[in-house]
Backbone as CSV, one residue per row, in Angstrom:
resi,resn,N_x,N_y,N_z,CA_x,CA_y,CA_z,C_x,C_y,C_z
1,UNK,-75.891,96.476,3.154,-75.896,94.872,3.580,-76.661,95.174,5.057
2,UNK,-76.874,93.621,5.524,-77.297,93.601,6.736,-76.434,93.895,7.640
3,UNK,-76.780,93.858,8.851,-76.355,93.635,9.800,-75.906,92.485,10.440
4,UNK,-75.214,92.250,11.436,-75.135,90.392,12.015,-76.425,89.978,12.487
5,UNK,-76.801,88.808,11.915,-78.231,88.227,12.528,-77.558,87.485,13.616
6,UNK,-78.412,86.963,14.863,-78.206,86.116,15.732,-78.668,84.807,15.390
7,UNK,-78.060,83.890,14.762,-78.283,83.043,13.771,-78.953,81.497,14.901
8,UNK,-79.072,81.477,16.443,-79.626,80.810,17.152,-80.908,81.397,17.435
9,UNK,-81.139,82.519,17.255,-82.144,83.290,18.042,-83.376,82.466,16.443
10,UNK,-82.530,82.743,15.435,-83.688,82.807,14.343,-83.933,81.224,14.149
11,UNK,-83.402,80.211,14.282,-83.432,78.504,14.162,-84.023,78.397,15.171
12,UNK,-84.073,78.881,16.391,-85.218,79.043,17.644,-86.404,79.588,17.616
13,UNK,-86.606,80.232,16.151,-88.333,80.935,15.839,-88.739,80.215,15.315
14,UNK,-87.584,79.058,13.858,-87.982,78.468,13.617,-88.393,77.335,13.856
15,UNK,-88.011,76.756,14.521,-88.863,75.604,16.346,-89.932,75.971,16.506
16,UNK,-89.641,77.183,17.026,-91.204,77.720,17.765,-91.970,77.421,16.986
17,UNK,-92.340,78.010,15.870,-93.282,78.129,14.934,-93.518,77.098,14.054
18,UNK,-92.847,75.661,14.881,-93.166,74.262,14.443,-92.693,74.144,12.348
19,UNK,-91.774,75.040,12.168,-91.350,74.919,10.551,-90.467,73.888,10.744
20,UNK,-89.022,73.633,11.770,-88.593,72.689,12.097,-88.369,72.171,13.079
21,UNK,-87.909,70.575,12.825,-88.053,69.612,14.133,-86.982,69.671,15.211
22,UNK,-87.117,69.011,16.132,-86.009,69.210,17.312,-84.666,68.799,16.707
23,UNK,-84.718,67.604,15.886,-83.516,66.864,15.433,-83.111,67.932,14.405
24,UNK,-83.577,69.050,13.711,-83.131,69.430,13.188,-82.530,70.910,13.966
25,UNK,-83.185,71.366,14.685,-82.562,72.238,15.689,-81.250,72.338,16.184
26,UNK,-81.224,70.501,16.820,-80.077,70.012,17.463,-78.737,69.988,16.361
27,UNK,-78.881,69.308,15.040,-78.128,69.443,13.839,-77.413,70.929,13.957
28,UNK,-78.291,72.155,14.199,-77.946,73.415,13.898,-77.209,73.804,14.692
29,UNK,-77.528,73.523,16.262,-77.290,74.368,17.079,-75.570,73.492,17.745
30,UNK,-75.773,72.165,17.115,-74.500,71.665,17.101,-73.129,71.911,16.273
31,UNK,-73.337,72.741,15.358,-72.265,73.912,14.787,-72.139,74.980,15.113
32,UNK,-71.328,75.514,15.308,-70.956,76.703,15.286,-70.990,77.457,13.606
33,UNK,-71.955,77.544,13.461,-72.722,78.153,11.885,-72.588,79.726,12.042
34,UNK,-72.372,80.549,13.160,-72.616,82.036,13.185,-71.927,82.679,12.219
35,UNK,-70.439,82.931,12.214,-69.987,83.509,11.553,-69.503,82.782,9.830
36,UNK,-69.841,82.253,9.363,-70.334,81.609,8.006,-72.034,81.923,7.330
37,UNK,-72.544,82.260,8.331,-74.255,82.169,7.933,-74.115,83.856,7.588
38,UNK,-73.307,84.434,8.888,-73.422,86.198,8.739,-72.352,86.678,7.229
39,UNK,-71.457,85.558,6.887,-70.935,86.583,5.630,-71.673,86.028,4.429
40,UNK,-72.561,85.101,4.373,-73.113,85.056,3.215,-74.595,85.346,3.391
41,UNK,-74.964,86.159,4.487,-76.448,86.857,4.933,-77.144,87.660,3.462
42,UNK,-76.059,88.551,3.520,-76.347,89.621,2.660,-77.299,90.641,2.635
43,UNK,-77.904,91.227,1.262,-78.921,92.213,1.457,-79.969,91.973,2.544
44,UNK,-80.196,93.152,3.084,-80.811,92.904,4.403,-82.410,93.061,3.950
45,UNK,-83.313,93.143,5.074,-84.893,93.303,4.576,-85.111,94.697,3.920
46,UNK,-84.280,95.676,5.001,-84.562,96.951,4.332,-84.113,97.488,3.412
47,UNK,-83.274,96.977,2.580,-83.009,97.184,1.565,-83.448,96.350,0.296
48,UNK,-84.626,95.393,0.402,-84.867,94.514,-0.512,-86.529,95.264,-0.860
49,UNK,-87.120,95.497,0.242,-88.325,95.935,0.287,-89.439,94.927,0.657
50,UNK,-90.441,95.294,0.623,-91.503,94.193,0.947,-92.431,93.621,-0.176
51,UNK,-93.060,92.735,-0.210,-93.465,91.740,-1.369,-92.510,90.555,-1.491
52,UNK,-93.489,89.755,-2.240,-93.020,88.099,-2.702,-91.913,88.848,-2.823
53,UNK,-90.712,87.643,-2.434,-89.628,87.605,-2.266,-89.052,86.196,-2.860
54,UNK,-87.974,85.591,-3.089,-87.438,84.466,-3.927,-86.241,84.770,-4.001
55,UNK,-85.511,83.490,-2.829,-84.462,83.624,-2.547,-83.330,81.949,-3.350
56,UNK,-82.481,82.623,-4.293,-82.090,81.381,-5.359,-80.612,81.386,-4.810
57,UNK,-80.076,80.251,-4.206,-79.183,79.374,-4.076,-78.557,78.529,-5.238
58,UNK,-77.111,78.761,-5.589,-76.737,77.535,-6.154,-75.213,77.334,-5.514
59,UNK,-75.509,75.736,-5.247,-74.018,75.111,-4.774,-73.232,74.031,-5.797
60,UNK,-72.016,74.869,-5.944,-71.375,74.726,-7.313,-69.969,73.643,-7.062
61,UNK,-69.971,72.318,-7.508,-69.099,71.721,-7.299,-67.926,72.368,-7.936
62,UNK,-66.853,72.173,-7.468,-65.343,73.000,-8.053,-64.217,72.091,-7.808
63,UNK,-64.915,71.018,-8.005,-63.230,69.984,-7.658,-62.759,69.827,-9.008
64,UNK,-61.465,69.465,-8.586,-60.716,69.005,-9.560,-61.084,68.116,-10.898
65,UNK,-62.332,67.432,-10.663,-62.736,66.556,-11.366,-63.426,67.651,-12.930
66,UNK,-63.960,68.471,-12.278,-65.183,69.411,-12.789,-63.894,70.024,-14.161
67,UNK,-62.371,70.368,-13.563,-61.585,70.796,-14.819,-61.131,69.678,-15.478
68,UNK,-61.077,68.478,-14.931,-60.724,66.993,-15.376,-61.089,66.345,-16.817
69,UNK,-62.740,66.898,-16.491,-63.332,66.488,-17.463,-64.100,67.822,-18.612
70,UNK,-62.980,69.055,-18.513,-63.517,69.948,-19.200,-64.820,70.514,-19.069
71,UNK,-65.473,70.536,-17.713,-66.758,70.921,-17.573,-66.915,72.273,-16.499
72,UNK,-65.698,72.777,-16.602,-65.454,74.088,-15.957,-66.475,75.377,-16.678
73,UNK,-66.306,75.507,-18.059,-66.696,77.021,-18.644,-68.176,76.048,-18.497
74,UNK,-68.326,74.813,-19.010,-69.968,75.122,-19.153,-70.563,75.345,-17.596
75,UNK,-69.864,74.992,-16.435,-70.493,75.361,-15.340,-71.099,76.900,-15.309
76,UNK,-69.676,77.648,-15.719,-69.694,79.261,-15.627,-71.080,79.901,-16.435
77,UNK,-70.994,78.970,-17.230,-71.461,79.333,-18.398,-73.069,78.995,-18.048
78,UNK,-73.591,78.183,-17.186,-75.121,77.462,-17.058,-75.105,78.088,-16.022
79,UNK,-74.268,78.762,-14.825,-74.495,79.361,-13.780,-75.283,80.910,-14.273
80,UNK,-74.312,81.717,-14.997,-74.427,82.794,-15.776,-75.831,82.471,-16.726
81,UNK,-76.520,81.747,-16.937,-77.711,81.329,-17.692,-78.550,81.334,-16.921
82,UNK,-78.720,81.005,-15.940,-79.684,81.209,-14.682,-80.142,82.313,-14.157
83,UNK,-78.815,83.291,-14.228,-78.876,84.828,-13.843,-79.476,85.253,-14.856
84,UNK,-79.130,85.090,-15.997,-79.871,86.153,-17.367,-81.323,85.504,-17.589
85,UNK,-81.545,84.345,-16.903,-83.196,83.426,-16.889,-84.473,84.368,-16.026
86,UNK,-83.721,84.472,-14.726,-84.038,84.863,-13.674,-84.802,86.712,-14.386
87,UNK,-83.859,86.802,-14.934,-84.315,88.833,-14.971,-85.699,88.949,-16.271
88,UNK,-86.209,87.857,-16.615,-87.002,87.509,-16.896,-88.638,87.022,-16.132
89,UNK,-88.027,87.119,-14.794,-89.456,86.239,-13.991,-90.097,87.703,-13.342
90,UNK,-91.325,87.472,-13.153,-92.233,88.335,-12.625,-91.630,88.886,-11.986
91,UNK,-91.081,88.248,-10.854,-90.330,88.660,-9.341,-89.074,89.167,-8.984
92,UNK,-88.325,89.959,-10.400,-87.591,89.844,-10.792,-86.384,90.869,-9.414
93,UNK,-87.381,91.981,-9.180,-86.988,92.640,-8.343,-86.657,92.688,-7.319
94,UNK,-87.333,91.095,-6.757,-87.162,90.992,-5.270,-86.761,89.144,-5.497
95,UNK,-86.015,89.551,-6.481,-84.824,87.859,-6.123,-83.866,88.306,-5.805
96,UNK,-83.225,87.584,-4.675,-81.763,87.458,-4.403,-80.927,86.304,-4.757
97,UNK,-79.918,86.275,-4.906,-79.338,85.709,-5.817,-78.134,85.114,-4.675
98,UNK,-77.659,83.836,-4.307,-76.436,83.491,-3.362,-75.488,82.247,-3.989
99,UNK,-74.379,82.159,-4.177,-73.323,81.128,-5.219,-72.832,80.608,-3.722
100,UNK,-72.199,79.812,-3.963,-71.769,79.150,-3.193,-70.887,77.755,-3.486
101,UNK,-69.405,77.565,-3.593,-68.741,76.398,-3.988,-68.233,75.678,-3.146
102,UNK,-67.946,74.605,-3.341,-67.715,73.585,-2.203,-66.401,73.637,-1.610
103,UNK,-65.456,73.899,-2.279,-64.057,74.580,-1.836,-63.233,75.682,-1.535
104,UNK,-64.170,76.533,-2.394,-63.847,78.065,-2.352,-64.263,78.587,-1.529
105,UNK,-65.866,78.032,-1.144,-66.430,79.034,-0.378,-67.839,79.650,-0.911
106,UNK,-67.857,80.560,-0.062,-68.877,81.734,-0.587,-68.182,82.643,-1.882
107,UNK,-68.689,82.298,-2.724,-68.463,83.221,-4.054,-69.461,84.667,-4.113
108,UNK,-70.464,84.656,-3.768,-70.962,85.766,-2.945,-72.328,85.412,-2.228
109,UNK,-72.270,86.509,-1.613,-73.529,86.609,-0.580,-75.036,86.823,-0.979
110,UNK,-76.407,86.789,-0.598,-77.609,87.140,-1.264,-77.038,88.850,-1.932
111,UNK,-77.349,88.812,-2.811,-77.752,90.130,-3.395,-78.740,90.548,-4.417
112,UNK,-78.937,91.529,-4.583,-79.998,91.599,-5.583,-79.785,91.142,-7.281
113,UNK,-80.236,90.566,-7.635,-80.429,89.683,-9.191,-79.421,90.694,-9.586
114,UNK,-79.086,92.013,-9.928,-79.068,93.053,-10.838,-77.414,93.096,-10.406
115,UNK,-77.560,92.752,-9.113,-75.751,92.844,-8.755,-75.236,91.852,-8.536
116,UNK,-75.456,90.702,-9.323,-75.144,89.221,-8.916,-73.669,89.234,-10.058
117,UNK,-72.745,89.221,-9.640,-71.533,88.230,-10.408,-71.518,87.170,-11.312
118,UNK,-71.518,87.620,-12.806,-71.369,86.620,-13.400,-70.179,85.544,-13.124
119,UNK,-70.072,84.386,-13.408,-68.637,83.861,-13.413,-67.846,83.739,-14.441
120,UNK,-66.341,83.554,-14.152,-65.347,83.448,-15.140,-64.320,82.874,-14.585
121,UNK,-63.255,82.585,-15.864,-62.439,82.120,-14.969,-60.807,82.683,-13.868
122,UNK,-61.822,83.746,-13.072,-60.949,84.433,-11.855,-61.717,84.566,-10.683
123,UNK,-63.348,83.792,-11.115,-63.724,83.350,-9.753,-64.624,81.976,-9.151
124,UNK,-64.005,81.376,-10.295,-64.469,79.572,-10.470,-63.658,79.273,-11.120
125,UNK,-62.563,78.496,-10.155,-61.890,77.717,-10.631,-61.566,76.353,-9.774
126,UNK,-61.989,75.604,-10.429,-61.997,74.113,-10.024,-60.764,73.660,-9.155
127,UNK,-60.715,73.302,-8.039,-59.591,72.662,-7.677,-59.769,72.009,-5.955
128,UNK,-59.241,70.793,-5.608,-59.674,70.446,-4.742,-60.835,69.013,-4.674
129,UNK,-61.457,68.717,-3.902,-62.518,67.662,-3.544,-63.883,67.847,-3.578
130,UNK,-64.236,66.982,-3.111,-65.621,67.049,-3.004,-66.432,66.885,-1.684
131,UNK,-65.990,68.074,-0.705,-66.896,68.325,0.692,-68.392,68.512,0.808
132,UNK,-69.233,67.562,-0.157,-70.135,67.840,-0.046,-71.413,68.106,0.463
133,UNK,-71.544,67.126,1.487,-72.543,67.293,2.906,-71.932,68.720,3.721
134,UNK,-70.863,69.056,4.351,-70.542,69.788,5.018,-71.202,71.032,4.572
135,UNK,-70.462,71.188,2.810,-70.863,72.512,2.408,-72.115,72.542,2.541
136,UNK,-73.143,71.572,1.874,-74.879,71.516,1.674,-75.451,71.849,3.239
137,UNK,-75.010,71.643,4.182,-75.373,71.329,5.754,-75.383,73.058,5.921
138,UNK,-74.087,73.550,6.070,-73.946,75.056,6.460,-74.760,76.185,5.321
139,UNK,-75.015,75.586,3.950,-75.618,76.348,3.019,-76.805,76.372,2.890
140,UNK,-77.420,75.501,3.461,-78.901,75.187,3.730,-79.162,75.944,4.964
141,UNK,-78.809,75.629,6.150,-78.569,76.823,7.167,-78.575,77.735,6.910
142,UNK,-77.898,78.409,5.983,-77.938,79.645,5.956,-79.285,80.063,4.999
143,UNK,-79.134,79.525,4.116,-80.849,79.849,3.175,-81.950,79.305,4.592
144,UNK,-82.269,78.938,5.446,-83.146,78.799,6.435,-82.839,79.958,7.478
145,UNK,-81.859,80.589,7.787,-81.448,81.906,8.430,-82.271,82.830,7.909
146,UNK,-81.906,82.975,6.564,-82.338,84.290,5.688,-83.664,84.297,5.717
147,UNK,-84.467,83.075,4.974,-85.834,83.092,4.957,-86.405,83.012,6.236
148,UNK,-85.850,82.834,7.495,-86.230,83.102,8.703,-86.759,84.880,9.076
149,UNK,-85.285,85.119,8.928,-85.108,86.504,8.783,-86.171,87.229,8.339
150,UNK,-86.315,87.164,7.091,-87.083,87.633,6.200,-88.427,87.843,6.479
151,UNK,-89.059,86.088,7.209,-90.163,85.606,7.772,-90.780,86.438,8.994
152,UNK,-89.978,86.814,9.889,-89.894,87.696,10.970,-90.248,89.420,10.561
153,UNK,-89.777,89.552,9.867,-90.157,91.301,9.889,-91.058,91.328,8.274
154,UNK,-91.751,90.145,8.364,-92.919,90.283,7.502,-92.951,89.943,6.349
155,UNK,-91.973,89.669,5.331,-91.728,89.296,4.306,-91.957,88.044,3.454
156,UNK,-93.338,87.967,2.910,-93.684,86.548,2.313,-92.308,86.351,1.063
157,UNK,-91.229,85.245,1.801,-90.302,84.830,0.912,-90.463,83.484,0.714
158,UNK,-89.652,82.915,-0.649,-89.457,81.130,-0.928,-88.009,81.314,-1.171
159,UNK,-87.636,80.106,-1.191,-86.177,79.632,-1.590,-86.077,78.663,-2.432
160,UNK,-85.347,78.813,-3.502,-84.848,77.684,-3.964,-83.256,77.361,-4.196
161,UNK,-83.146,76.168,-3.983,-82.019,75.596,-3.709,-81.573,74.573,-4.829
162,UNK,-80.369,74.743,-5.632,-79.841,73.915,-6.669,-77.955,73.377,-6.002
163,UNK,-78.038,71.983,-6.035,-76.784,71.663,-5.743,-76.112,71.018,-7.043
164,UNK,-75.148,71.175,-7.493,-74.480,70.671,-8.656,-73.273,70.091,-8.377
165,UNK,-73.220,68.912,-8.878,-71.360,67.820,-8.620,-71.393,67.310,-9.277
166,UNK,-70.437,66.598,-9.660,-69.698,65.587,-10.988,-69.442,63.974,-9.558
167,UNK,-69.401,64.271,-8.581,-68.428,62.861,-8.168,-69.366,62.935,-6.690
168,UNK,-69.049,61.970,-5.910,-69.513,61.610,-4.919,-68.614,62.102,-3.780
169,UNK,-69.510,62.254,-2.172,-68.987,63.241,-1.434,-67.670,62.797,-1.020
170,UNK,-66.700,63.654,-0.622,-66.177,63.078,0.166,-65.731,63.166,1.633
171,UNK,-67.056,63.997,2.294,-66.933,63.928,3.236,-68.069,63.210,4.375
172,UNK,-68.433,63.530,5.513,-69.509,62.595,6.141,-70.462,63.759,6.784
173,UNK,-71.825,63.121,6.626,-72.953,63.868,7.195,-74.037,63.714,6.564
174,UNK,-74.001,62.708,5.936,-75.260,63.134,4.863,-76.858,63.199,6.039
175,UNK,-76.781,62.141,6.984,-77.860,61.870,7.946,-78.419,63.614,7.793
176,UNK,-77.681,63.858,8.788,-77.617,65.697,9.395,-78.492,66.419,8.280
177,UNK,-78.037,66.382,6.696,-78.512,66.900,5.329,-79.769,66.566,5.571
178,UNK,-79.589,65.559,5.239,-80.927,64.915,5.164,-81.887,64.942,6.250
179,UNK,-81.890,65.230,7.373,-82.878,65.981,8.465,-83.335,67.185,7.925
180,UNK,-82.340,68.146,7.462,-82.613,69.782,7.239,-83.392,69.637,5.979
181,UNK,-83.063,68.776,5.198,-83.874,68.842,3.972,-85.076,68.406,4.069
182,UNK,-85.270,67.224,4.888,-86.779,66.808,4.856,-87.522,68.037,5.303
183,UNK,-87.366,68.777,6.703,-88.166,69.434,7.229,-88.221,70.758,6.267
184,UNK,-87.059,71.344,5.501,-87.526,72.478,4.422,-88.158,72.242,3.592
185,UNK,-88.192,70.956,3.049,-89.065,70.687,1.649,-90.727,70.520,2.419
186,UNK,-90.959,69.996,3.600,-92.244,69.673,4.283,-92.832,71.071,4.344
187,UNK,-91.974,72.134,4.763,-92.623,73.798,4.915,-92.972,74.156,3.402
188,UNK,-93.274,73.404,2.021,-93.677,73.817,1.052,-93.082,75.560,0.507
189,UNK,-91.864,76.370,1.295,-91.670,77.132,0.634,-89.997,77.510,0.244
190,UNK,-89.932,75.771,0.218,-88.506,75.732,-0.069,-88.288,74.466,-0.975
191,UNK,-87.795,74.632,-2.306,-87.145,73.932,-3.320,-85.749,73.514,-3.207
192,UNK,-85.816,72.129,-2.962,-84.183,71.856,-2.774,-83.946,70.626,-3.786
193,UNK,-83.251,71.067,-4.997,-82.912,70.497,-6.232,-81.245,69.887,-6.297
194,UNK,-81.300,68.853,-7.053,-79.911,68.149,-7.132,-79.522,67.642,-8.705
195,UNK,-78.438,68.247,-9.393,-77.893,68.003,-10.080,-76.860,67.320,-10.393
196,UNK,-76.625,65.921,-10.697,-75.430,65.052,-10.578,-75.016,64.937,-12.134
197,UNK,-73.600,65.659,-12.491,-72.898,65.225,-13.806,-72.220,64.178,-13.547
198,UNK,-72.849,63.082,-14.786,-71.932,61.818,-14.657,-70.520,61.831,-14.506
199,UNK,-70.295,60.595,-13.720,-68.470,60.669,-13.574,-68.404,59.225,-13.816
200,UNK,-69.144,58.228,-14.428,-69.439,57.198,-14.835,-69.309,55.845,-13.542
201,UNK,-69.462,56.640,-12.506,-69.677,55.414,-11.737,-70.297,55.861,-10.089
202,UNK,-71.048,56.384,-10.703,-71.655,57.508,-9.029,-73.306,57.444,-9.586
203,UNK,-74.151,57.024,-8.686,-75.774,56.761,-8.801,-75.930,57.910,-8.315
204,UNK,-76.503,59.217,-8.536,-76.999,60.420,-8.280,-77.689,60.762,-7.684
205,UNK,-78.942,59.840,-8.452,-80.367,60.043,-7.995,-80.494,59.475,-6.843
206,UNK,-79.366,58.127,-6.434,-79.399,57.797,-5.025,-78.613,58.556,-3.930
207,UNK,-77.583,59.488,-4.736,-76.697,60.330,-3.507,-77.800,61.376,-3.308
208,UNK,-78.248,61.826,-3.957,-79.218,63.181,-3.556,-80.879,62.769,-2.888
209,UNK,-81.013,61.026,-3.017,-82.016,60.540,-2.333,-81.616,60.221,-0.807
210,UNK,-80.230,60.199,-0.727,-79.742,60.190,0.745,-80.039,61.536,1.434
211,UNK,-79.800,62.475,0.498,-79.620,63.663,1.598,-80.620,64.047,1.360
212,UNK,-82.258,63.479,1.001,-83.537,63.288,1.756,-83.952,64.504,0.147
213,UNK,-83.500,64.306,-0.996,-83.769,65.751,-1.808,-85.317,64.065,-3.163
214,UNK,-86.478,64.709,-3.171,-87.048,64.420,-3.963,-86.510,63.787,-5.240
215,UNK,-86.963,62.880,-5.986,-86.350,62.503,-7.337,-86.590,62.817,-8.433
216,UNK,-87.826,63.919,-7.983,-88.721,65.138,-9.017,-87.925,65.895,-9.145
217,UNK,-86.885,66.069,-8.228,-85.888,67.236,-8.558,-84.685,66.722,-8.235
218,UNK,-83.968,66.333,-8.902,-83.274,65.482,-9.583,-82.924,65.421,-10.995
219,UNK,-81.761,66.045,-11.646,-81.439,65.903,-13.083,-79.808,64.882,-12.537
220,UNK,-79.786,64.342,-13.925,-78.834,63.087,-14.044,-78.540,63.403,-15.269
221,UNK,-77.832,64.373,-15.973,-77.174,64.389,-17.203,-75.996,64.386,-17.449
222,UNK,-75.580,63.568,-18.680,-73.949,63.053,-18.998,-73.066,64.113,-19.075
223,UNK,-72.182,62.841,-19.402,-70.742,64.156,-18.900,-70.527,64.396,-20.327
224,UNK,-71.324,65.217,-20.974,-71.291,66.393,-22.422,-71.754,67.929,-22.512
225,UNK,-70.927,68.388,-22.772,-71.262,69.871,-22.751,-72.844,70.205,-23.271
226,UNK,-73.148,69.533,-23.889,-74.701,69.578,-24.978,-75.482,69.261,-23.348
227,UNK,-75.290,68.171,-22.787,-76.169,67.367,-21.819,-76.064,68.406,-20.779
228,UNK,-74.795,68.729,-20.071,-74.933,69.709,-18.935,-75.763,70.785,-19.274
229,UNK,-75.528,71.677,-20.506,-76.318,73.299,-21.312,-77.462,72.915,-20.938
230,UNK,-78.338,71.315,-21.163,-79.660,71.306,-21.376,-80.291,71.195,-20.021
231,UNK,-79.312,70.553,-19.298,-79.644,70.492,-17.448,-79.794,71.863,-17.276
232,UNK,-78.748,72.797,-17.044,-78.702,73.976,-16.794,-80.153,75.142,-17.342
233,UNK,-80.749,74.285,-18.334,-81.607,75.268,-19.291,-82.713,74.378,-18.041
234,UNK,-82.727,73.671,-18.333,-84.033,72.842,-17.414,-84.470,73.658,-15.856
235,UNK,-83.099,73.810,-15.234,-83.092,74.740,-14.080,-83.358,76.032,-14.083
236,UNK,-82.962,76.165,-15.085,-83.329,78.100,-15.606,-84.778,78.298,-15.555
237,UNK,-85.408,77.171,-16.437,-86.720,77.765,-16.332,-87.761,77.547,-15.441
238,UNK,-86.898,75.817,-14.787,-87.695,75.939,-13.163,-87.515,76.781,-12.087
239,UNK,-86.490,77.574,-12.354,-86.475,78.878,-11.456,-87.211,80.117,-11.817
240,UNK,-87.273,80.235,-13.162,-88.338,81.384,-13.722,-89.719,81.031,-13.536
241,UNK,-90.071,80.043,-13.662,-91.522,79.458,-12.872,-91.665,79.536,-11.717
242,UNK,-90.839,79.365,-10.991,-91.138,79.100,-9.671,-90.933,80.735,-8.879
243,UNK,-90.497,81.731,-9.801,-90.348,83.099,-9.563,-91.325,84.016,-10.024
244,UNK,-92.727,83.352,-10.477,-93.548,84.034,-11.218,-94.740,85.217,-9.748
245,UNK,-94.923,84.064,-9.042,-95.557,84.053,-8.056,-96.221,83.228,-7.293
246,UNK,-96.716,83.327,-5.992,-96.831,82.337,-5.087,-97.507,81.000,-5.519
247,UNK,-98.073,81.147,-6.215,-99.146,79.994,-6.787,-98.171,79.557,-7.804
248,UNK,-97.099,80.087,-8.873,-96.214,79.406,-9.710,-95.702,79.058,-8.691
249,UNK,-94.876,79.414,-7.674,-94.269,78.389,-6.713,-94.185,77.027,-6.393
250,UNK,-95.786,77.487,-5.694,-96.891,76.370,-5.126,-96.591,74.855,-6.523
251,UNK,-96.868,75.296,-7.671,-97.043,74.834,-8.950,-95.706,73.605,-9.286
252,UNK,-94.855,74.702,-9.610,-93.406,74.348,-9.862,-93.099,73.368,-8.944
253,UNK,-93.240,73.482,-7.572,-92.807,72.788,-6.948,-93.427,71.626,-6.684
254,UNK,-94.904,71.456,-7.021,-94.883,70.459,-7.119,-95.132,69.605,-8.043
255,UNK,-94.217,70.034,-9.039,-94.158,69.531,-10.502,-92.472,68.696,-10.476
256,UNK,-91.998,69.358,-9.744,-90.661,69.287,-10.259,-90.059,69.716,-11.263
257,UNK,-88.933,69.313,-11.356,-88.216,69.395,-12.803,-89.169,68.602,-13.717
258,UNK,-89.779,67.582,-13.784,-91.027,67.014,-14.865,-91.605,68.257,-15.469
259,UNK,-92.192,69.363,-14.602,-93.399,70.384,-14.695,-92.659,71.111,-15.985
260,UNK,-91.050,71.274,-16.635,-91.342,72.211,-17.550,-91.608,71.964,-18.827
């Protein structure tokens, strides 16, 4: 596992390289994220080795409504489906996986694909609210820091982050998230996507749009097991396509979910 990283220095490096704006740097520096990021940073550059790498992050809603609508198991199965699918990717040996839930926090830090734990009823137990924006801000900062750390060490890395929720956020800070998402997406090394499971009242396309996520990277399945599973299948196939090569990543990024 990696030693603690100096988060402020990594963000300063990203700014100096022109990868993030002053606005994003201000957002990142306004929050004391060092402890949270280091808790999730996981595998070091030395442990993974050189070559093209892909960092896959899933942010999972674990609010009580997930359980209320009987979607807990399908979310577990969907996450596990993504892990299994990635094992067929060309870059599988250089894929790191990271999973976060809105209430429980980091379910596991960045780790090698083969070491990523599957989700079950002991490690994914929906219960709580929907602090979507705060969790996304911290998690995207972690992804950015991870990417910058590897970039500083000469590793050609790209990232995929998928946010999955079934309700509107119960916290504030959407503008801060949008600032980060805009900068990261503009770099073309980061895919940021959202999946909103129908709750009967939330316009998830608009929710993710306000977060800066491009509509081509938004899924809005209905609230049935079949539809949610199909959406996870789309996420899986997109992640695999993006994890074949730098060219495949670029092509997948350009096409969004519609490129499947």
